[in-house]
MIZA-39993 format. One record per residue (C-alpha): residue in three letters; x, y, z; residue number from 1. Coordinates in Angstrom, 1 decimal. Example, Ala and Ser with C-alpha at 12.3 -4.5 7.8 and 13.67 -1.06 7.14 Angstrom:
REC  rest       X       Y       Z   nr
REC   ALA    12.3    -4.5     7.8    1
REC   SER    13.7    -1.1     7.1    2
# end
This chain:
REC  rest       X       Y       Z   nr
REC   MET    32.2    99.1    15.4    1
REC   LYS    35.3   101.7    18.0    2
REC   SER    36.4   100.1    20.3    3
REC   ILE    37.4   101.4    23.7    4
REC   SER    41.0   101.5    23.2    5
REC   GLY    40.4   103.3    19.9    6
REC   LYS    40.9   100.5    16.6    7
REC   ASN    37.9    99.9    14.5    8
REC   TRP    36.8    96.3    14.7    9
REC   GLU    35.1    94.9    11.4   10
REC   GLU    34.3    91.3    10.6   11
REC   ILE    36.6    89.8     7.9   12
REC   ASN    34.7    89.8     4.9   13
REC   LEU    35.0    86.9     2.5   14
REC   SER    33.1    85.4    -0.3   15
REC   LYS    30.3    82.5     1.0   16
REC   ARG    30.8    80.7    -1.6   17
REC   LEU    34.6    80.2    -1.7   18
REC   ILE    34.2    79.5     2.4   19
REC   GLU    31.4    76.7     1.3   20
REC   LYS    33.8    75.9    -1.2   21
REC   VAL    36.9    75.2     1.3   22
REC   LYS    35.1    73.1     3.7   23
REC   ILE    33.1    70.7     1.2   24
REC   ASP    36.8    70.4    -0.7   25
REC   HIS    38.1    69.6     2.7   26
REC   ASN    35.9    68.5     5.6   27
REC   LEU    36.3    71.5     7.5   28
REC   ASN    33.5    73.8     9.3   29
REC   ASP    33.0    77.7     8.7   30
REC   ILE    36.0    78.8    10.9   31
REC   GLN    38.5    76.8     9.7   32
REC   SER    37.8    77.3     6.3   33
REC   LYS    37.8    81.1     7.0   34
REC   LEU    41.1    81.3     8.8   35
REC   ILE    42.3    79.0     5.1   36
REC   ILE    40.9    81.2     2.7   37
REC   SER    41.9    84.8     4.9   38
REC   ARG    45.7    83.6     5.7   39
REC   ASN    45.8    81.6     2.3   40
REC   PHE    47.1    78.7     3.4   41
REC   SER    48.8    76.3     1.3   42
REC   GLU    48.1    72.9     0.1   43
REC   GLU    50.8    71.8     2.3   44
REC   GLU    49.7    73.5     5.2   45
REC   ILE    46.3    72.4     4.9   46
REC   PHE    47.7    68.6     4.6   47
REC   LEU    48.8    69.6     8.3   48
REC   ILE    45.3    70.6    10.1   49
REC   LYS    45.1    67.0     9.8   50
REC   ASN    47.6    64.9     9.0   51
REC   GLN    52.2    64.9    10.2   52
REC   ILE    55.0    65.7     7.6   53
REC   ASN    58.7    64.8     8.4   54
REC   PHE    60.5    67.7     8.4   55
REC   THR    63.4    67.7     6.0   56
REC   ASN    66.2    70.0     4.7   57
REC   PRO    65.3    72.6     2.3   58
REC   PHE    68.5    73.8     1.2   59
REC   LEU    70.0    70.3     0.6   60
REC   TYR    72.3    71.3    -2.7   61
REC   THR    71.4    74.6    -3.1   62
REC   LYS    74.8    76.9    -3.8   63
REC   ASP    75.3    78.4    -1.1   64
REC   PHE    75.2    75.4     1.4   65
REC   LEU    77.6    73.5    -0.4   66
REC   SER    79.6    76.4    -0.2   67
REC   ALA    79.3    76.8     3.4   68
REC   CYS    79.7    73.2     4.0   69
REC   LYS    83.1    73.0     2.0   70
REC   LEU    84.7    76.0     3.8   71
REC   LEU    83.9    74.7     7.0   72
REC   LYS    86.0    71.2     5.8   73
REC   LYS    88.9    72.8     4.4   74
REC   ASN    89.2    74.7     7.8   75
REC   ILE    88.0    71.8     9.7   76
REC   ILE    90.5    68.9     8.1   77
REC   LYS    93.6    71.8     9.0   78
REC   LYS    92.9    72.4    12.6   79
REC   ASN    92.0    76.3    12.0   80
REC   LYS    91.5    78.0    13.9   81
REC   ILE    88.0    79.3    14.2   82
REC   LEU    86.2    82.5    16.3   83
REC   ILE    82.0    82.2    15.9   84
REC   ILE    80.8    85.9    16.3   85
REC   GLY    77.3    85.6    17.4   86
REC   ASP    74.5    88.4    17.8   87
REC   TYR    73.2    88.6    22.0   88
REC   ASP    69.5    87.3    21.3   89
REC   VAL    68.3    84.6    21.1   90
REC   ASP    68.5    83.6    18.2   91
REC   GLY    72.3    84.7    17.9   92
REC   CYS    73.2    82.5    21.3   93
REC   LEU    71.3    79.8    20.1   94
REC   SER    72.9    79.7    16.4   95
REC   THR    76.1    80.0    18.2   96
REC   SER    75.6    76.7    20.4   97
REC   LEU    74.7    74.7    17.7   98
REC   MET    78.0    75.7    15.2   99
REC   VAL    79.9    74.8    18.8  100
REC   LYS    78.6    71.9    19.2  101
REC   PHE    79.7    70.7    15.8  102
REC   LEU    82.7    72.1    15.3  103
REC   ASN    83.7    70.9    19.4  104
REC   PHE    82.5    67.4    18.0  105
REC   ASN    84.7    67.3    14.9  106
REC   ASN    87.8    68.5    17.3  107
REC   SER    87.9    71.9    16.3  108
REC   LYS    89.6    74.7    17.5  109
REC   VAL    86.8    76.7    18.2  110
REC   ASN    86.6    80.5    19.9  111
REC   PHE    82.9    82.6    20.1  112
REC   TYR    82.1    85.7    21.1  113
REC   ILE    78.4    87.7    21.8  114
REC   PRO    78.6    91.1    21.5  115
REC   ASP    78.1    92.8    25.1  116
REC   ARG    75.5    95.3    24.1  117
REC   PHE    76.3    98.2    26.2  118
REC   LYS    80.5    97.9    25.5  119
REC   ASP    80.6    96.5    21.7  120
REC   GLY    76.3    97.6    20.5  121
REC   TYR    75.5    95.1    17.7  122
REC   GLY    76.9    93.1    15.4  123
REC   ALA    80.1    92.7    14.7  124
REC   ASP    81.4    96.2    13.2  125
REC   LEU    85.5    96.9    12.3  126
REC   ASN    87.2    97.6    16.4  127
REC   LEU    85.1    94.9    17.5  128
REC   THR    86.5    92.8    14.9  129
REC   LYS    89.9    93.9    14.5  130
REC   ARG    89.8    93.0    18.8  131
REC   LEU    88.8    89.6    18.3  132
REC   ILE    91.4    88.5    15.5  133
REC   GLN    94.1    90.1    17.4  134
REC   LEU    92.6    88.0    20.4  135
REC   HIS    92.1    84.7    18.8  136
REC   SER    94.4    84.3    15.0  137
REC   PRO    91.5    82.6    13.2  138
REC   LYS    91.3    81.6    10.1  139
REC   LEU    88.1    81.5     9.5  140
REC   VAL    85.8    84.0    11.0  141
REC   ILE    81.6    82.9    11.2  142
REC   PHE    79.2    85.4    11.8  143
REC   LEU    76.1    84.5    12.9  144
REC   ASP    72.6    86.6    13.1  145
REC   CYS    74.5    89.4    12.4  146
REC   GLY    77.1    90.6     9.8  147
REC   SER    74.3    91.2     6.6  148
REC   ASN    76.4    94.8     6.9  149
REC   SER    79.2    94.1     8.4  150
REC   HIS    81.7    95.7     5.1  151
REC   ALA    84.2    97.3     6.6  152
REC   ALA    84.8    94.2     8.9  153
REC   ILE    84.6    91.7     6.3  154
REC   LYS    87.2    93.9     4.1  155
REC   TYR    89.6    94.0     7.1  156
REC   LEU    89.1    89.6     7.2  157
REC   LYS    90.1    89.6     3.2  158
REC   SER    93.0    92.0     3.9  159
REC   LYS    94.3    89.2     6.1  160
REC   ASN    93.8    86.3     4.6  161
REC   ILE    91.2    85.2     6.6  162
REC   ASN    88.1    83.5     5.4  163
REC   SER    84.7    84.7     6.0  164
REC   LEU    81.2    83.1     6.3  165
REC   ILE    77.9    85.3     7.5  166
REC   ILE    74.8    82.5     8.2  167
REC   ASP    72.1    85.7     8.9  168
REC   HIS    68.6    86.7     7.9  169
REC   HIS    68.6    90.3     8.8  170
REC   ASN    67.5    93.0     5.8  171
REC   THR    70.9    93.6     3.9  172
REC   LEU    70.9    96.3     1.1  173
REC   ILE    73.2    95.7    -2.4  174
REC   PRO    76.3    95.9    -1.9  175
REC   TYR    76.7    92.8    -0.1  176
REC   PRO    79.4    92.6     2.2  177
REC   LYS    82.1    90.3    -0.1  178
REC   SER    81.8    87.5     2.9  179
REC   ASP    83.4    83.8     1.2  180
REC   VAL    80.1    82.2     2.0  181
REC   PHE    77.4    84.9     2.7  182
REC   ILE    73.5    83.2     3.5  183
REC   ASN    70.9    85.1     4.1  184
REC   PRO    67.4    84.4     2.5  185
REC   LYS    67.1    88.1     2.2  186
REC   LYS    68.9    88.4    -0.6  187
REC   ASP    69.0    85.6    -2.6  188
REC   VAL    66.5    85.0    -5.6  189
REC   ASP    67.2    81.6    -5.2  190
REC   TYR    65.6    81.0    -1.7  191
REC   LYS    63.9    84.2    -1.3  192
REC   LYS    60.5    82.5    -0.9  193
REC   TYR    62.6    81.3     2.9  194
REC   ASP    62.9    84.3     3.8  195
REC   TYR    61.1    83.8     7.5  196
REC   LEU    63.7    81.6     8.7  197
REC   CYS    65.7    82.3    11.7  198
REC   THR    69.6    82.3    12.0  199
REC   THR    69.6    79.0    14.3  200
REC   PHE    67.4    77.6    11.3  201
REC   LEU    70.0    78.0     8.1  202
REC   THR    72.9    77.1    10.5  203
REC   TYR    71.0    73.7    11.8  204
REC   MET    70.4    72.8     8.0  205
REC   VAL    74.3    73.8     7.6  206
REC   ILE    74.9    71.8     9.7  207
REC   ASP    72.6    69.3     8.5  208
REC   LEU    73.7    69.1     4.9  209
REC   TYR    77.6    68.4     5.8  210
REC   ILE    76.9    65.9     8.0  211
REC   LYS    74.5    64.1     5.3  212
REC   LEU    77.9    65.3     2.5  213
REC   ASN    80.4    63.8     5.0  214
REC   LYS    78.0    61.2     6.0  215
REC   LEU    79.1    62.0    10.1  216
REC   LYS    77.3    59.9    12.9  217
REC   TYR    76.5    63.4    14.6  218
REC   LEU    72.4    63.0    16.9  219
REC   LEU    71.5    66.7    15.2  220
REC   LYS    67.5    65.9    15.6  221
REC   ASP    68.1    66.5    19.8  222
REC   ASP    68.7    70.2    18.6  223
REC   GLN    65.4    70.8    17.0  224
REC   ILE    64.1    72.7    20.1  225
REC   TYR    66.3    75.0    20.0  226
REC   VAL    65.2    75.9    16.3  227
REC   LEU    61.7    76.7    17.1  228
REC   LEU    62.7    78.2    20.2  229
REC   ALA    65.2    80.3    18.5  230
REC   THR    62.3    81.2    15.7  231
REC   ILE    59.4    81.5    18.3  232
REC   ALA    62.2    84.4    19.8  233
REC   ASP    62.5    86.1    17.1  234
REC   VAL    58.8    85.9    16.1  235
REC   MET    59.3    84.9    12.6  236
REC   PRO    56.2    83.2    10.7  237
REC   LEU    54.4    80.3    12.5  238
REC   ARG    54.1    79.2     8.4  239
REC   GLY    55.4    76.5     6.0  240
REC   ILE    58.8    74.6     7.1  241
REC   ASN    58.5    76.2    10.5  242
REC   LYS    54.6    75.1    11.1  243
REC   ILE    56.4    71.2    10.0  244
REC   LEU    59.0    71.9    12.5  245
REC   ALA    56.8    73.2    15.1  246
REC   ILE    54.5    70.4    15.4  247
REC   ASN    57.4    67.7    15.0  248
REC   VAL    58.8    69.2    17.7  249
REC   ILE    56.1    69.7    20.1  250
REC   LYS    55.0    65.5    19.0  251
REC   ASP    58.4    64.8    19.9  252
REC   PHE    60.3    66.3    21.7  253
REC   ASP    60.9    65.3    25.5  254
REC   VAL    61.4    67.3    28.3  255
REC   ASN    63.1    64.5    30.7  256
REC   SER    65.6    63.4    28.2  257
REC   ASN    66.8    67.4    27.9  258
REC   PHE    68.7    67.9    31.1  259
REC   ILE    69.0    72.3    29.8  260
REC   PHE    65.2    72.3    29.3  261
REC   LYS    64.2    69.7    32.6  262
REC   ASN    65.8    72.1    34.6  263
REC   LEU    64.4    75.4    32.8  264
REC   PHE    60.8    73.2    32.6  265
REC   LYS    61.5    72.9    36.6  266
REC   ILE    62.6    76.7    37.7  267
REC   LEU    59.8    78.1    35.2  268
REC   ASN    57.5    76.0    37.1  269
REC   ILE    56.3    75.2    33.5  270
REC   GLN    54.1    71.9    33.0  271
REC   LYS    55.7    68.9    31.5  272
REC   LYS    54.3    68.9    27.9  273
REC   LEU    55.7    71.8    25.5  274
REC   GLU    53.8    74.2    24.4  275
REC   ILE    54.2    77.5    22.4  276
REC   ASN    53.3    79.6    24.4  277
REC   ASP    55.8    78.5    27.1  278
REC   LEU    58.3    79.3    24.9  279
REC   ALA    57.6    82.7    23.6  280
REC   TYR    56.6    84.1    27.1  281
REC   LYS    58.5    82.2    30.0  282
REC   ILE    61.7    80.1    28.1  283
REC   ALA    62.9    83.0    26.0  284
REC   PRO    62.5    86.4    28.0  285
REC   LEU    64.8    84.2    30.4  286
REC   LEU    67.7    84.0    27.7  287
REC   ASN    67.1    87.2    26.5  288
REC   SER    67.5    88.9    30.0  289
REC   ALA    71.1    87.8    30.4  290
REC   GLY    71.9    89.6    26.9  291
REC   ARG    69.5    93.0    28.3  292
REC   LEU    71.2    93.4    31.4  293
REC   GLU    74.8    91.5    31.4  294
REC   ASN    76.4    89.4    28.9  295
REC   ALA    74.7    86.7    26.8  296
REC   ASN    78.1    84.3    26.2  297
REC   GLN    76.8    82.8    29.5  298
REC   ILE    74.0    81.4    27.4  299
REC   VAL    76.1    79.7    24.6  300
REC   GLU    78.2    78.6    27.6  301
REC   MET    75.0    76.8    29.4  302
REC   LEU    74.0    75.7    26.1  303
REC   THR    77.8    74.3    25.0  304
REC   THR    79.3    72.8    28.6  305
REC   ASN    79.7    69.0    29.4  306
REC   SER    79.0    69.9    33.1  307
REC   LYS    75.8    69.7    34.3  308
REC   THR    76.4    71.8    37.7  309
REC   ASN    77.3    74.9    35.6  310
REC   VAL    74.6    74.2    34.1  311
REC   LEU    72.3    74.3    37.3  312
REC   LYS    74.4    77.8    38.0  313
REC   ILE    74.2    79.3    35.3  314
REC   ILE    70.1    79.1    35.2  315
REC   SER    70.0    80.1    38.6  316
REC   LYS    72.1    82.8    37.8  317
REC   ILE    69.9    84.3    34.8  318
REC   TYR    66.7    83.5    36.2  319
REC   ASN    67.9    85.7    39.0  320
REC   ILE    68.4    87.9    36.5  321
REC   ASN    65.1    88.0    34.8  322
REC   ASN    63.5    88.6    38.2  323
REC   LYS    65.7    91.7    38.2  324
REC   ARG    64.6    92.7    34.3  325
REC   LYS    61.1    92.5    34.8  326
REC   PHE    61.2    94.8    38.7  327
REC   ILE    63.0    96.8    36.4  328
REC   GLU    60.6    96.6    34.0  329
REC   LYS    57.7    97.6    36.0  330
REC   LEU    59.2   100.4    37.7  331
REC   ILE    58.9   102.3    34.1  332
REC   LEU    56.2   100.9    32.8  333
REC   ASP    54.0   101.7    36.3  334
REC   LYS    55.8   105.8    35.9  335
REC   PHE    55.1   105.9    32.2  336
REC   ASP    51.8   108.0    31.3  337
REC   PHE    50.2   106.3    28.2  338
REC   GLU    47.4   108.6    27.2  339
REC   ASP    50.5   111.1    26.6  340
REC   LEU    51.4   109.5    23.2  341
REC   TYR    47.2   109.2    22.3  342
REC   ASN    48.1   112.6    20.0  343
REC   GLN    51.6   111.8    18.4  344
REC   LYS    50.9   111.0    15.2  345
REC   GLY    52.9   108.1    13.0  346
REC   VAL    55.6   105.8    14.6  347
REC   LEU    56.2   106.4    18.8  348
REC   ILE    59.0   107.7    19.7  349
REC   ILE    60.3   107.7    23.3  350
REC   SER    63.7   109.5    23.7  351
REC   ASN    64.8   108.8    27.8  352
REC   PRO    67.5   110.0    29.4  353
REC   THR    67.5   107.5    32.2  354
REC   MET    65.7   104.3    30.6  355
REC   HIS    67.5   101.3    30.8  356
REC   GLU    69.6   100.3    27.4  357
REC   GLY    68.8    96.4    28.2  358
REC   ILE    65.0    97.3    28.8  359
REC   ILE    63.9    99.1    26.2  360
REC   GLY    63.3    97.1    24.1  361
REC   ILE    60.7    95.5    25.6  362
REC   ILE    59.0    99.1    26.5  363
REC   ALA    58.9    99.5    22.7  364
REC   SER    57.2    96.5    23.1  365
REC   ARG    54.7    96.8    25.4  366
REC   ILE    54.0   100.2    23.9  367
REC   LYS    53.3    99.2    20.7  368
REC   GLU    51.1    96.6    21.9  369
REC   TYR    49.1    98.3    23.8  370
REC   TYR    48.5   101.9    20.6  371
REC   ASN    49.2    99.2    17.9  372
REC   LYS    51.5   101.4    16.8  373
REC   PRO    55.2   100.8    15.9  374
REC   CYS    57.4   102.4    18.6  375
REC   ILE    61.3   102.8    18.8  376
REC   VAL    62.5   104.0    22.3  377
REC   PHE    65.5   105.6    23.1  378
REC   THR    67.6   105.6    25.5  379
REC   TYR    70.6   107.9    26.0  380
REC   SER    74.5   107.1    25.5  381
REC   GLY    77.6   109.6    26.1  382
REC   ASN    76.4   111.9    22.7  383
REC   LEU    74.6   108.7    20.9  384
REC   LEU    70.8   108.1    21.5  385
REC   LYS    70.9   103.9    21.4  386
REC   GLY    66.8   102.7    20.4  387
REC   SER    65.4    99.9    19.9  388
REC   ALA    62.1    99.3    17.4  389
REC   ARG    59.5    97.0    17.6  390
REC   SER    56.6    97.3    15.1  391
REC   THR    53.4    96.6    13.2  392
REC   PHE    52.5    93.1    10.4  393
REC   ASP    52.1    96.1     8.1  394
REC   PHE    55.4    98.0     8.6  395
REC   ASN    58.9    96.3     7.6  396
REC   ILE    60.8    98.6    10.6  397
REC   GLY    64.1    96.7     9.7  398
REC   GLN    63.3    97.4     6.1  399
REC   TYR    63.3   101.1     6.8  400
REC   ILE    65.9   101.4     9.5  401
REC   ASN    68.8   100.0     6.1  402
REC   LYS    67.6   102.6     4.3  403
REC   ALA    68.1   105.6     7.1  404
REC   LEU    71.7   103.5     7.9  405
REC   ASN    72.4   103.9     4.0  406
REC   LYS    71.6   107.1     4.1  407
REC   GLU    73.9   107.7     7.0  408
REC   ILE    71.1   109.7     9.3  409
REC   ILE    72.0   107.1    11.4  410
REC   ILE    75.7   105.8    12.6  411
REC   LYS    74.5   101.8    13.6  412
REC   GLY    71.3   100.3    12.4  413
REC   GLY    69.7    96.8    11.4  414
REC   GLY    67.0    94.3    11.9  415
REC   HIS    63.6    92.5    10.4  416
REC   ASN    60.4    93.1     9.8  417
REC   LEU    59.2    93.6    13.8  418
REC   ALA    61.8    94.4    15.4  419
REC   ALA    65.4    96.8    14.8  420
REC   GLY    68.3    98.0    16.7  421
REC   ILE    69.1   102.0    16.3  422
REC   THR    72.2   104.3    17.4  423
REC   LEU    72.2   107.9    16.3  424
REC   GLU    73.8   111.2    17.2  425
REC   LYS    71.2   113.0    19.4  426
REC   THR    71.1   116.0    16.6  427
REC   ASN    70.1   113.5    14.3  428
REC   LEU    67.2   113.0    15.9  429
REC   ASP    64.5   115.0    14.6  430
REC   ILE    65.7   113.9    10.9  431
REC   PHE    65.4   110.0    11.9  432
REC   LYS    62.0   110.8    12.8  433
REC   LYS    60.7   112.9     9.9  434
REC   PHE    62.7   110.1     7.5  435
REC   ILE    60.6   107.2     9.1  436
REC   ASN    57.7   109.2     9.5  437
REC   ARG    57.3   110.0     5.5  438
REC   TYR    57.5   105.8     4.9  439
REC   TYR    55.4   105.4     7.5  440
REC   GLU    52.2   107.3     6.3  441
REC   LYS    52.6   105.7     3.2  442
REC   ASN    51.6   102.5     4.7  443
REC   LEU    48.8   103.8     7.5  444
REC   ASN    46.2   101.1     8.1  445
REC   GLN    47.1   100.7    11.7  446
REC   ASN    44.0   101.3    13.4  447
REC   LYS    41.5    98.6    11.0  448
REC   LYS    41.5    95.3    12.8  449
REC   ILE    39.1    91.9    12.1  450
REC   TYR    37.6    89.3    13.6  451
REC   PHE    36.7    86.6    12.3  452
REC   SER    33.2    85.7    13.2  453
REC   LYS    30.4    86.8    15.8  454
REC   ILE    30.0    83.7    18.2  455
REC   SER    28.2    83.3    20.9  456
REC   LEU    29.4    82.6    24.8  457
REC   ASN    27.0    79.5    24.7  458
REC   SER    29.0    77.6    21.5  459
REC   ILE    32.7    78.1    23.0  460
REC   ASN    33.1    74.2    23.8  461
REC   LYS    36.2    71.9    24.4  462
REC   ASN    35.0    70.8    21.0  463
REC   PHE    35.3    73.9    19.7  464
REC   LEU    38.4    74.6    20.8  465
REC   TYR    39.9    71.3    19.8  466
REC   GLN    38.4    72.5    16.0  467
REC   ILE    40.5    75.5    16.4  468
REC   ASN    43.7    74.2    17.4  469
REC   LEU    43.7    72.2    14.1  470
REC   LEU    45.1    75.1    12.3  471
REC   GLY    47.6    75.6    15.3  472
REC   PRO    50.5    76.1    16.6  473
REC   TYR    49.7    80.1    16.1  474
REC   GLY    51.9    82.4    16.8  475
REC   ASN    53.4    85.4    13.6  476
REC   GLN    51.4    85.0    10.3  477
REC   ASN    49.2    82.4    11.8  478
REC   THR    47.9    84.2    14.9  479
REC   ASN    45.1    82.5    17.1  480
REC   PRO    41.9    84.2    15.6  481
REC   SER    40.0    86.7    17.2  482
REC   PHE    36.1    86.2    18.2  483
REC   LEU    33.1    89.0    18.9  484
REC   ILE    30.7    88.5    21.5  485
REC   GLU    27.9    90.4    22.3  486
REC   ASP    25.9    91.8    25.0  487
REC   VAL    28.0    90.3    28.1  488
REC   LYS    29.0    91.2    31.0  489
REC   ILE    32.5    91.4    32.8  490
REC   ILE    32.2    90.6    36.9  491
REC   LYS    34.6    89.0    39.7  492
REC   THR    37.4    91.2    38.2  493
REC   GLN    40.1    89.9    40.4  494
REC   ILE    44.2    92.2    40.0  495
REC   ILE    46.9    88.9    39.7  496
REC   LYS    50.0    89.8    40.4  497
REC   ASP    49.9    93.7    40.0  498
REC   ARG    50.1    93.0    36.4  499
REC   PHE    46.5    90.7    34.8  500
REC   ILE    43.0    90.8    35.4  501
REC   SER    41.1    87.5    36.0  502
REC   CYS    37.3    88.2    35.4  503
REC   PHE    34.3    85.9    34.5  504
REC   ILE    32.1    86.7    31.3  505
REC   LYS    28.6    86.0    31.8  506
REC   LYS    25.4    85.9    29.4  507
REC   ASN    22.3    84.7    30.8  508
REC   LYS    23.6    81.7    33.2  509
REC   LYS    26.3    80.8    31.1  510
REC   LEU    29.6    82.0    33.3  511
REC   VAL    32.9    81.7    31.5  512
REC   LYS    37.2    82.6    33.4  513
REC   ALA    38.7    85.3    31.6  514
REC   MET    42.2    86.9    31.6  515
REC   SER    43.3    90.6    30.4  516
REC   PHE    47.0    91.1    29.5  517
REC   ASN    46.7    94.5    29.1  518
REC   HIS    48.5    96.9    31.2  519
REC   LEU    46.4    98.1    34.3  520
REC   LYS    46.9   101.1    33.2  521
REC   SER    45.3   100.7    29.9  522
REC   LYS    41.7   102.2    29.3  523
REC   ILE    40.7    98.8    28.6  524
REC   SER    42.1    97.7    32.4  525
REC   TYR    40.3   100.6    33.7  526
REC   SER    37.1    99.5    32.1  527
REC   ILE    37.3    95.9    32.7  528
REC   LEU    37.3    97.2    37.0  529
REC   ASN    35.3    99.9    37.3  530
REC   SER    32.2    99.5    34.4  531
REC   ASN    28.8    97.8    35.2  532
REC   THR    27.8    98.1    32.1  533
REC   TYR    27.7    95.3    29.4  534
REC   PHE    30.2    95.1    26.5  535
REC   ASP    30.7    93.3    23.0  536
REC   ILE    34.1    92.1    23.6  537
REC   ILE    37.1    90.8    21.5  538
REC   VAL    38.4    87.6    22.4  539
REC   ARG    40.8    84.7    22.2  540
REC   ILE    39.8    81.4    23.0  541
REC   LYS    42.1    79.0    25.0  542
REC   ASP    43.1    75.9    26.6  543
REC   ASN    44.6    76.8    30.0  544
REC   LYS    47.0    73.7    31.2  545
REC   TRP    47.8    73.1    35.4  546
REC   ASN    48.7    70.3    37.4  547
REC   ASP    47.8    68.4    34.2  548
REC   LYS    43.9    69.8    33.8  549
REC   SER    42.6    71.9    31.0  550
REC   SER    40.2    74.1    31.4  551
REC   LEU    38.6    76.7    29.0  552
REC   GLU    39.7    80.6    29.3  553
REC   LEU    39.2    83.4    27.2  554
REC   GLU    41.8    86.1    26.6  555
REC   ILE    39.7    89.8    26.6  556
REC   ILE    41.7    91.2    23.6  557
REC   ASP    39.5    94.7    23.1  558
REC   LEU    35.7    96.1    24.2  559
REC   ILE    33.1    97.6    23.0  560
REC   LYS    30.5    99.7    24.7  561
REC   ASN    27.1    97.9    24.0  562
REC   THR    24.6   101.2    24.1  563
REC   ASN    21.7    98.9    23.6  564
REC   LYS    21.7    98.0    27.5  565
REC   THR    22.8    99.4    30.3  566
# end
């Protein structure tokens, strides 16, 4: 079925015999069984549907983690100066914060630096590293959420007899940087199965192992909320140990016991109970906004200071920064002609000299969601183009950005499966387009979309939602399932905050509230607002919580014109 947005929807095709077997073996319903089979749930993940597993360290006594602890201990004991260089996104800031807090506990002489997006660019290049070494004179430099391709910087540190530790999860290529210790699941056969973990997770595990080896009385469990936040912000898969982490944090986290989160919840008007969507769509964008428009060092300061007054000042400041970010984003999207890109083949590549550098990642994400295709948005920086890429699950954008870097098509670049940053010379833009699209054509399957089942509007109730939510929490690689509902009308439409559409889905006498989060210029939004015809709709079912009350709500994903009715 071809939708209004141009996507081809079809029901997932699975063995009925296998569905029935899983259903009987685990005492589950059809939808739950379908989800388990299609997502290849492990026995551990199936167990998690109705049980809880304690969150534990999977890297106890593994080589690189032991080496990292040994290196840290040597520098802690000698009271050496330690410098941390982190990335300017949430994962980089949170991993830096965890390490700063831990080193402060050990009375270490620690300084940190989060590169400025505008002055420094991504990661730790040679010039930045030299400048920081001259300023702080460390004996150990820790690279967090960066460093996997910082060969020149690592070589420089070795020449100065300065130790280096890299903890990162971005794509990396052989030869690897020759740091004293290099932790990255994407390069190590021993723990390759954990290549879906973010840097904050890996940093937490290094600290956890250090505590166990040295029998320290350090309360690390309270910081699990930051590991989960970084996992969500970096769009890491909510599978395996990430899912175990999420279930444990959601169950145990008390927002009132955490001064920072208590006040983040307050200023963002979030309900007291922790929800994955609040982390993804409210807290993560708020923290990211500091690095997008100003400098992300203030995020680390907020998370590591002992002053409640400073915490409140920084929260207020980044709240205002985030509102400015929203305003700029809206200005750009309101002027953007989405129809112009429909005929562009391959990866959607946009070059705009006036686009704000801190916003291009968000714009790329919005366009990617709209077209269901990878998108790269470039802005001008002198003689260079700085770009931000967002990709779909079937195209590993970070891998191909690394290949472009290796072939010297781009000057700087790095990332992971779904997101990456790029810097290149203007004259190389066409070369880069041809390069990236050559790989994209080999992975072409972008218009095929899967829904899990056809359901009736009458079947949607709180018990149905409860049964679905048992397989959550939902996120990357375990997304909230989509369903097809046939022959419905959309009524009582209302635009909310100039961005979203509120409405009701009607069939016979049944009414269910729904929301559309598609951009108002999209074909989906236009059809919702301007059509009186019947539709088949693709939806997700959600629990809308407000003021300690919950109600069923549908999220409209796509529309298919029903030609049988008018």
